ChimeraX commands (.cxc) that place a marker at each C-alpha (Angstrom):
marker #1 position 8.81,4.47,0.75 radius 0.5
marker #1 position 10.70,5.59,-3.19 radius 0.5
marker #1 position 8.77,8.02,-5.41 radius 0.5
marker #1 position 9.90,10.35,-7.54 radius 0.5
marker #1 position 7.98,13.65,-7.36 radius 0.5
marker #1 position 7.42,15.84,-10.50 radius 0.5
marker #1 position 5.79,19.42,-11.24 radius 0.5
marker #1 position 7.72,20.94,-8.15 radius 0.5
marker #1 position 7.24,24.91,-8.30 radius 0.5
marker #1 position 9.54,26.50,-10.76 radius 0.5
marker #1 position 10.58,29.14,-8.91 radius 0.5
marker #1 position 11.65,26.44,-6.03 radius 0.5
marker #1 position 10.45,23.98,-3.27 radius 0.5
marker #1 position 11.51,23.31,0.39 radius 0.5
marker #1 position 11.79,19.45,2.36 radius 0.5
marker #1 position 12.00,19.90,5.90 radius 0.5
marker #1 position 12.17,16.94,8.33 radius 0.5
marker #1 position 12.47,17.27,11.67 radius 0.5
marker #1 position 13.02,15.08,14.81 radius 0.5
marker #1 position 9.87,15.84,16.75 radius 0.5
marker #1 position 11.11,15.41,20.72 radius 0.5
marker #1 position 14.76,17.29,20.08 radius 0.5
marker #1 position 12.75,20.71,17.50 radius 0.5
marker #1 position 16.20,19.26,15.25 radius 0.5
marker #1 position 15.89,19.47,11.84 radius 0.5
marker #1 position 17.32,19.83,8.40 radius 0.5
marker #1 position 15.81,22.34,5.63 radius 0.5
marker #1 position 16.36,21.53,1.74 radius 0.5
marker #1 position 15.79,24.32,-0.91 radius 0.5
marker #1 position 16.16,23.77,-4.74 radius 0.5
marker #1 position 14.41,24.78,-7.90 radius 0.5
marker #1 position 14.94,21.16,-9.81 radius 0.5
marker #1 position 12.23,19.33,-11.59 radius 0.5
marker #1 position 12.30,16.39,-9.69 radius 0.5
marker #1 position 12.88,15.35,-6.60 radius 0.5
marker #1 position 12.69,11.03,-5.37 radius 0.5
marker #1 position 11.90,10.47,-1.59 radius 0.5
marker #1 position 12.74,7.03,-0.56 radius 0.5
marker #1 position 13.12,5.22,3.25 radius 0.5
marker #1 position 14.86,2.54,4.20 radius 0.5
marker #1 position 12.16,0.39,5.73 radius 0.5
marker #1 position 12.55,-2.48,2.85 radius 0.5
marker #1 position 16.03,-3.22,3.82 radius 0.5
marker #1 position 15.96,-2.97,7.40 radius 0.5
marker #1 position 17.08,0.66,8.17 radius 0.5
marker #1 position 15.24,3.86,9.77 radius 0.5
marker #1 position 15.85,6.88,7.64 radius 0.5
marker #1 position 14.48,9.17,4.94 radius 0.5
marker #1 position 16.53,10.89,1.76 radius 0.5
marker #1 position 15.44,13.39,-0.08 radius 0.5
marker #1 position 17.29,13.81,-3.37 radius 0.5
marker #1 position 16.68,16.59,-6.07 radius 0.5
marker #1 position 16.86,15.50,-9.39 radius 0.5
marker #1 position 17.12,17.19,-12.66 radius 0.5
marker #1 position 15.40,14.42,-14.85 radius 0.5
marker #1 position 13.18,11.53,-13.63 radius 0.5
marker #1 position 14.51,8.07,-12.93 radius 0.5
marker #1 position 15.40,5.85,-16.23 radius 0.5
marker #1 position 15.81,9.19,-18.09 radius 0.5
marker #1 position 18.79,7.69,-20.51 radius 0.5
marker #1 position 16.26,5.35,-21.54 radius 0.5
marker #1 position 12.88,7.39,-22.05 radius 0.5
marker #1 position 14.49,10.88,-22.16 radius 0.5
marker #1 position 11.99,12.53,-20.58 radius 0.5
marker #1 position 13.46,15.74,-18.98 radius 0.5
marker #1 position 17.48,15.23,-20.34 radius 0.5
marker #1 position 19.32,18.18,-20.92 radius 0.5
marker #1 position 21.62,17.65,-23.98 radius 0.5
marker #1 position 24.21,19.97,-23.86 radius 0.5
marker #1 position 26.63,21.05,-26.41 radius 0.5
marker #1 position 30.08,21.51,-26.25 radius 0.5
marker #1 position 30.49,25.20,-24.68 radius 0.5
marker #1 position 26.86,25.67,-23.04 radius 0.5
marker #1 position 26.07,24.51,-19.12 radius 0.5
marker #1 position 23.28,24.16,-17.37 radius 0.5
marker #1 position 22.49,25.28,-13.94 radius 0.5
marker #1 position 20.43,23.71,-10.81 radius 0.5
marker #1 position 20.30,24.88,-7.05 radius 0.5
marker #1 position 20.62,23.34,-3.64 radius 0.5
marker #1 position 20.88,23.96,-0.06 radius 0.5
marker #1 position 20.90,22.02,2.76 radius 0.5
marker #1 position 20.51,23.87,6.30 radius 0.5
marker #1 position 20.40,22.78,9.91 radius 0.5
marker #1 position 17.09,24.24,11.75 radius 0.5
marker #1 position 15.79,24.43,15.36 radius 0.5
marker #1 position 11.70,24.00,15.31 radius 0.5
marker link #1:1,2 radius 0.2
marker link #1:2,3 radius 0.2
marker link #1:3,4 radius 0.2
marker link #1:4,5 radius 0.2
marker link #1:5,6 radius 0.2
marker link #1:6,7 radius 0.2
marker link #1:7,8 radius 0.2
marker link #1:8,9 radius 0.2
marker link #1:9,10 radius 0.2
marker link #1:10,11 radius 0.2
marker link #1:11,12 radius 0.2
marker link #1:12,13 radius 0.2
marker link #1:13,14 radius 0.2
marker link #1:14,15 radius 0.2
marker link #1:15,16 radius 0.2
marker link #1:16,17 radius 0.2
marker link #1:17,18 radius 0.2
marker link #1:18,19 radius 0.2
marker link #1:19,20 radius 0.2
marker link #1:20,21 radius 0.2
marker link #1:21,22 radius 0.2
marker link #1:22,23 radius 0.2
marker link #1:23,24 radius 0.2
marker link #1:24,25 radius 0.2
marker link #1:25,26 radius 0.2
marker link #1:26,27 radius 0.2
marker link #1:27,28 radius 0.2
marker link #1:28,29 radius 0.2
marker link #1:29,30 radius 0.2
marker link #1:30,31 radius 0.2
marker link #1:31,32 radius 0.2
marker link #1:32,33 radius 0.2
marker link #1:33,34 radius 0.2
marker link #1:34,35 radius 0.2
marker link #1:35,36 radius 0.2
marker link #1:36,37 radius 0.2
marker link #1:37,38 radius 0.2
marker link #1:38,39 radius 0.2
marker link #1:39,40 radius 0.2
marker link #1:40,41 radius 0.2
marker link #1:41,42 radius 0.2
marker link #1:42,43 radius 0.2
marker link #1:43,44 radius 0.2
marker link #1:44,45 radius 0.2
marker link #1:45,46 radius 0.2
marker link #1:46,47 radius 0.2
marker link #1:47,48 radius 0.2
marker link #1:48,49 radius 0.2
marker link #1:49,50 radius 0.2
marker link #1:50,51 radius 0.2
marker link #1:51,52 radius 0.2
marker link #1:52,53 radius 0.2
marker link #1:53,54 radius 0.2
marker link #1:54,55 radius 0.2
marker link #1:55,56 radius 0.2
marker link #1:56,57 radius 0.2
marker link #1:57,58 radius 0.2
marker link #1:58,59 radius 0.2
marker link #1:59,60 radius 0.2
marker link #1:60,61 radius 0.2
marker link #1:61,62 radius 0.2
marker link #1:62,63 radius 0.2
marker link #1:63,64 radius 0.2
marker link #1:64,65 radius 0.2
marker link #1:65,66 radius 0.2
marker link #1:66,67 radius 0.2
marker link #1:67,68 radius 0.2
marker link #1:68,69 radius 0.2
marker link #1:69,70 radius 0.2
marker link #1:70,71 radius 0.2
marker link #1:71,72 radius 0.2
marker link #1:72,73 radius 0.2
marker link #1:73,74 radius 0.2
marker link #1:74,75 radius 0.2
marker link #1:75,76 radius 0.2
marker link #1:76,77 radius 0.2
marker link #1:77,78 radius 0.2
marker link #1:78,79 radius 0.2
marker link #1:79,80 radius 0.2
marker link #1:80,81 radius 0.2
marker link #1:81,82 radius 0.2
marker link #1:82,83 radius 0.2
marker link #1:83,84 radius 0.2
marker link #1:84,85 radius 0.2
marker link #1:85,86 radius 0.2
view
């Protein structure tokens, strides 16, 4: 899997990954408008990654959702990661 997601809730979204047998996991909460989810299957690795993003892949070329800031302007997004036990 290697896919970008958008139209995420503006008030924030949550992604949780849990190891079934142990019940241990991780929770990510973010307010970014994009997320990239990928696995290492194609390169022979096990795992899942969830990456919060402020714009889509190839945004420097497409210009989609890029934030253009003038000197003195700022932009802020939030992301938290926490360990969980289910």
